[in-house]
N, C-alpha and C positions, 0 to 999 in steps of 0.2 A: 209186714208194712200194713197200714190200714186200707181198706176197699174202700175208694171213691165214692161218694154217694150217688144214689142212684137219682134224687131230685135234681132236674137240671138247677134249679135255682140255688141251692145249696152248693153243688157242683160249680157253678161260676162265683159264687161268693170265696169258696175255700181256695179255689186256684188263684184269683185274684188277691185274697189276702194273704197266700204263701209267698205269691209274686212280690208283692210290695213288701213283705218281711223282709225277703233276700236283698231285693233293692236298696234298703235301708240300711243292710249290717255287713253287706257283702264287699271286703275288703274295705271297707269305710271307717273311720274313727268315729265317737261318738259326735254329736253334734255341741259345741262349744255354749255354755253358760251365756244366759242375756247379759249382755253389757260387756261380753269378754273382749279383749283386743285380738281378735282371729281375721283375719282377710277371708276366711271359710265359711265365716256365718252366714253370709247371705247364699252361698251355696247350698249350704244344707238346709237353709229355710226355705229356699226353691224346690231342691229334691223331696222334701217332707209334704210341700204343698201340693206336688205332682201327684204324689204317693196318693194322698188324703183324696185328691179331686179322683183319683181313678176311682179308688173303691168305693167314693160316694156314686160315681156315674154306676159302677157294677150294681151299686143296691138298688138303685133306683131301677134300673133293667131288670133285676130280678124279680124286684117288686110287682114291675110291669108284666112282666111273663105271668108270673104268680097270678095276677088278676083276670089274666085271659088265657086260662090253659090249652082252648081251644087253639087260639091263634099260634102260641107257643110251640104247639105239636106241628102247625101247617110249615111255621118256619122250620121248625129243624127237620121236617121231612122233603120239603118240595124245593126245588133249586130254583133260583131266581138269578136273573142277568146279573145284578150286581155283585153276590155273593160269587158267582161263577167270573166274572170279568174284572175285579179288582186284584191290582197286581200286588199289593200287601199280601192277599193270601194266593195267589197263584202256585206256590209249591203242592206238592202231592201230599205233604206230611200234614197240611189242614185237613184235607180229606179223609184220609186213610184212619184217622184215629177220631171216633165220632165224638169225644169230647171236646176237641178243638174244632171241629166241623160243628157243633153245635154254639160254641164261642164265637166264631167267626160270623155265622147265622145272625146268633143273637144280637151281637152286636152292629150289624148292617141294619138289622131290620129295626133295632130300637134308634139307632142314627136317623134313621129314614124317617121315625115317629116325631123324633125331637125336629128335626129340619121340618115336617110337616106342619108343627106349631107353630113354629115361626111362618111360614108362608099364611096360615090361615089367622093370625092374629091382625084386628083390626087395628091397623097402625098405617099413620103415613108411609111413604116409600123410603125415604131418607132415615126415619129408626127403621125401618124392617131391614133396610140393606145393611145397618149397623149391627141388630142384632144378626143377622145371616152371618156376617164375616164372624162375630164373635162364636157363635154356635160351632162353626166351621171349626175357629181355632180349639174350641173345647173337645168335639167329636174328634178331630185327626188327633190331638194328644193323648185321647183315652183309647185309642187303637190297640186290640190285645198284642199285638206286631211289634208293640214300643218297648214291652215289658218281656225278661226273660222267662219267668215260670208260664208266661200264657203264649208263647211262641214256639212252637214245638219245632220251625226250623233250628232256632237256636239249640233249642237243647239237646236234638240228635246230632247236631256238630259239634256240642260240646262233649257227648258221649264219644265220640267217633275219633274226637283229639285228646283224649284224657285230661281235658279240662284247659288245652294251651288255647284255644279260640277265646274263651272266659279271659285269661290270662293277659292276653294281647288286646283284647277287647278293654281291659280295664288300664292298660299302658297307652291305649289312644284315647281313652277317657281322658286321663290324666294330662295330657299333653293338650286335648283341649280346653280342659278346665284352666290351663295357665295363659290359653289364648283368650279366654273369653267366648269362645264361639264353638259351633259344630264347624268340623272342615270338611268340605266337600270336594275337596281335591289335593293331591299329593304337592303340596304348596313350595317343598325343596327343590323339585323338578325343574323350577323356572326360576329365572333371575330377571328383572328388566335393565335393558341393555345387554344382557348376555346371551340367552336363547329366544327373547320377547322383548317387543319394539327394537328391534333392530335395524331398520332400515338407514343408511346412512344419511347423514346432515350434519348440521350446526343450530347451535342455539341464535338463531336470527328468525325464529319462525318457517325456516326453510328447509328442503329435502333435498338431498343430493341428487342430479337428473340422472336416468337410465337410461335415457336416450340421447341420439346425437343432434336431432331437432326439437323442440319443444313449441307449444304454441305461446303466441304473444302475450296472452293474459294467464297471470298464475292461478291457481286455485288455491282460497283459505278455507281449511276446516276448522271447524268448530264444534267440538266434543261436549257431552254432556260436563256441567260443572261439579255435580255431585259421584262423577266417577274421574278414570282418569284416563287420557287421549289414547292408550294405547288397545283401546278396542278394537281401533282403526288400522292398528300395525301391531298385531299378534305374532303369527309366525310367516315367514316368506308366503309360504302357499296360502296365506288365507288373511294376508295382508291387504287392507282397501288402500292404504297408501301408498303400498308398493306397486297396487295395480292400476291407479291413477298417474303414478310416474311412469309406469310400461306403456302408457297411450299416450305421453307426451306431454305431459303436465308438470308444471313447476309447483311443487306444493309446499304450502306454508302449513304450518299446525300450531291450533294454540296447546298450550300446556300448562292448565289451570293450577295454582298454588293449592296445596293441601294446607288449610287454614288454621293458624295457632291464635294461642291469645293474643301476640302481637297486632293481628289483623281483623279480630273480631268486629272492628267497626265498620266495615266496609260494607257499602249497599248496591242495590241493583243497580243503580245509574254508575257505581263505579266500575263494575262489570262491564256496562256498556261501552263507558269512553277510556277505562285504562286498558281495558281488554280487547273489545272486537274492533272499536274505533281505530285504536292505536296499530292493530295488526294489520288495519286496512291501509293505514298508511305506509307502514312497513314493507307489506306487499308491494303496494304503486311505487313507494321511494326505492328499493332494492330491484325492480324487475324495467322500471320505467314505462311500464304499462298505463295505459288511460282508463282500465277500468280494471275488477278483478271478477271471478266466478266464485261464488261463496258456499259453503254447505254447512248444515248445522244440522245435528244429531239430537235428538229429545228436546231436554231442557236446551241445550246448545240452540236448537232452533227455533224456541221460542226468544232468545238472548238475542239469535241474529236477526230474526224480522223486526224485532224491535229496534235494534240498531238502524237499520236500513230505513224503516217508518221515519225515525227522528230526523236522519239526515236527508230524506225526501220532503220532511218537513222545512228544512232548511235550504231546499233546493240543490242537495247537492246528492248526486247518484253514482257512487264509486263503482257501482256491482252490475256487472254483464248477463247475470244469472243468478238464480237463487236454488239450491236444493234443500228441500228439508225431508227426513229421515225420521219415519215416527214422533211426527211433530204435534203439538196440540196449539192452536192459537186461537181456538172457540173451546172452551170448558164446561161446556152446557152437560156434556156425558162422559164423566171421567172415569166410569169404570169403578170398581171395589174401593179403590185409594179413594176417591170422592166422597164417599160412604163414611169413612174416618175424621173428614175435615169438618169439624164445626165452629162456630162461633165463639162457643167456650176453650175449644183447644186452642184454637188460634190467638185469641185473648191472652191465654195463660202465657204461651211461647212469646208474647209481645213483650207482656210482662218480665218475663225471666231473661230475655234476651233481644229483643226487639231494638235495643238502644246499644248493643255492645254484646258479644260474648259468642259461644259458638255452638252451633247446631250438628252435635256430634257423628260421623260418618258411622257409627256402630248402628246407632237409633235409627238412622235413613237404611240400612242393610236389613237390619231387623224388619221393618216394616214391609219392603219389598218381598224377604223371604216368606212373612205372614201370607203372602198373597198365595203362594203355592207351596205351603208347609210340608206336602206330603213328600213333595219333589226335591225341595232343596233344603228341608233339614230332617226328618223323620227318616227317611230312607238310608241317611249316613248315620243315625243315632243305632239304628238297627244292624246295618252291616258292619260300621266299626265296633259300637260298644258291645252288642250283643253276639256280633259272630266273630269278631275279632280281624276284621278284612279292613286294613286301611283304602280310602280311596282312592283311584287311580289319578295321573294325571291328566288335566283338561284345561285348556288356556284358558278357555270362556270363563270356566269357573274361578280359576287364579284369578282373574282380571274384576271378578264380580266380587270377591274376598276382598280384594284391595281397596277398601274403601277412603272415602275422602271427608274431611270437616267442611262446613260451609258457614261464613260469617251470619251471627245472628240477624240484623238487620236486613240483609238479603234475603236470607231465607225467610223470613217473616211478610216481606214485603211478596215476596213471589205467591206465598201460598194463601194472603188474602186476596190478590189482586187477581188470582187465576182459578184454584180449586173452591173457593171459598164464594167469592164475589162475580168472577167472570166477568172483569171489567175490560181485560185487554180486546174483547172483540168489539165492543162499544166504541165507535169513532170520538175520541176527544177524551174519553171518560178517565184515562191516565195521563198524568203529564210526569212524562221520563225525560231525565237530562234538561230540563226545562221548557220542552215543547210536548203539546197534544198530542198524542200517537195516535193513528189513524194507519191502520193495514192496507186500507184501498190505494194511499198514495203509493204502495212498492209496486210499479209499474214494470217489472221486468219478467222476463221469461221464467217460470218455475217449475222444477221436478218435486213433485209430492209423491212418496213413498209411504207407506204404510204394511205394516203385518197383519195378515188374517187373524192368527189366534195369540194377537198379543192382549197380554191382560193387563198392560201399564197405560198404553195408549190405544185405547180402542179403536179400531181402523174407520169406521164410521165417522168417530168424533175428530181423526186426521184429515178425513176427506172434507170436512166443513171448511177446510183453509180454501177450498176451492171456490168458495163462495165470499171470502174476504179479500183475497189480493184482486188487483185490477190487471196484471199482465196474462199473458198467455201461460195458461198452466197443462202441465201433464200428470195425470195422475196413474200411478202404477200402485197395483197390490200384489205384494209376496204372501208367499205360503211361511207357514210355521209362525214363531213368535218374536217378541219385543229386539233380540239380540240376535238369536239362529236365523229369522229372517234377513236381516241387514247383514251379516258377516257370511255370506253364501258364494264364494269364490266361483268362478264358470267352471275352473279344471276339475271342479268335484261333481259336476253335473248331476246335482241335487233338486230336488224341488220344482216349484214352478211359480208363473206370476201371470196377472191378469192387466191386461191394456184396452185400451179402445172402448171403453162403455161409453153409455150414452150420458154426454154431458146435463148435468141439471142438479139441483138442490139434493135429488134422493140419491145416496148411496147405494140402497139396494137395487135399486133401479139400473145404475151403473154395473152393478157386480153382475146381474142379469143379463145384461146386452154386452159384456166384456168378453174378450176371447182368453183362452188361458194357454200361455207359452211355455214349453219345458224348460228347464233349466234356471240359470241364475239372472237376475234382473241387471247386473252391472252392464254388462254388454249395450244394452237398450240405454242406461243412464250416458255411457261412455258415448256412443251415438249422438246423442242429445246434445251433450255439452260440448261435444267439438264445434258443433255448428254457433256456441258463442264464444268460443275460445280465441278466434285471432287466427293470423296467418301463422305458419310454422316458421320460425328463426333457430338459427343456432343456439346450441344449448350452451351455458354459461358454465365455463369450468370452475371459476372461483365463486364459493359460497357467500353471501352478506357485499356490502358494500362499504365505501368509504367512510360512511355515515354510520353503518349500521355493520359493523364488524362482528365475524364469528366469536362468538364468548366461551363456546366449549361445545364436543361434540355431542350430537345427538345420542338418548333420550332426554340428556340435561338431567341437572339435578332435582328440578321440582317433582319431577314424576317417581322419584323414588325415595321421597317424604313418603314416611307412612303416620296415619292417623293416629294419635296419641288418646 
């Protein structure tokens, strides 16, 4: 066997070229000829493109270090915080072999150089944010941990298992290729209606009571339309729906359709009128309550607030309270997602599907995955394909992979009026269901929840809703991210939340003056909601009513429909 080259630049190049050669030929047939009818064509083209991109990346990296030998030596010898704390390179195998130690350090150092190049560019903030996102996607994809011959952990495991890990990895790879996405959980471990989304109920928007006494006013839950409702009803021990039922609330829950071509014409207004307004009417009709308590999660919160503003403009006030979980009404600062929305991209969508068509769920899922590519994609590429370890069962990630389609007109209206133009926050700027929408007309007690590490709805943006709504607002900030922060049942005794900060327009001042409370925020919400839920009355035994009869048992057929 030839000795490895002593020149670090040659070493990096030879290792990466060898790695890419194996990735191209390991167990894979040759790419089809151009124009051939082969469903694998696009896959092989993408594989080749990534291989070429990584090789180009390392050629640039080695050229960079060759031009600055002193810097290269320093990077190879001196430890850095980034090199020692990056979880991708946490195993001892990355340090015990000087070749792989050099690779990880050089990769991190050159990545930092590329990122600093973006930061120093004389560009407007919007353009710089777009470049920042694109550069991070490129850098994450080019990690030496993602490729077999540059990952010492994968090579060591292959040796220890006699190649079995590679065989298992290829099996998992082809399973995912058939799905068209990278698996992040054991999807065979769950069945909607079997061991997930199991809270008893019937399809009249209503769940079965779990207490003998219930509050007079029911609770209507509006989940995000871009995902399925069972994020709020996972397993019994972490089901928000079941928790609300146990607190004595009659729960009605919207289950959005997974849109197909026949429903591709639906608009934003249709979601408000045929969805939320109808659900409010049904909840009041079935329970004969004077008002309902309402809760919206993420985009569901934006839909809910728009609905209540429309009804307020008509002098209709069916809500006793409103809860908004990780919701934006003011889209001034939308984080990284906002940098991806441009006039050109929105106009292109409008031309393609604005008058009818589908926004595919897999596209939306990929966009959200790209915001945290190392956590939500690349770690599963490494563990599954290179190490042959199937991902474990995790209900949150099962739900995350169960994507839904949206109707083109609805999606286009939403993106233009929120992320692109931020029209919702301006009174009367948008006309929805024939009414000029003004959030200040919503004069009901409101519970506003945000997650501090949320990468989809920045918490300080969610806080701005306190300046738009007229009612008595209570803002609560939870730990963790967009989903894990919300789904934090009290029995777990995890995390913490902040309350009682100084009210005003400055979210940072609010946090500085807030007090931290250990555990889940759910009990604080339950205590607040009880004040607006009315007296306790005997729970009804039969679900539905003469007008709204039970159609089928929960969770219903809509939630079981897969996006195509």
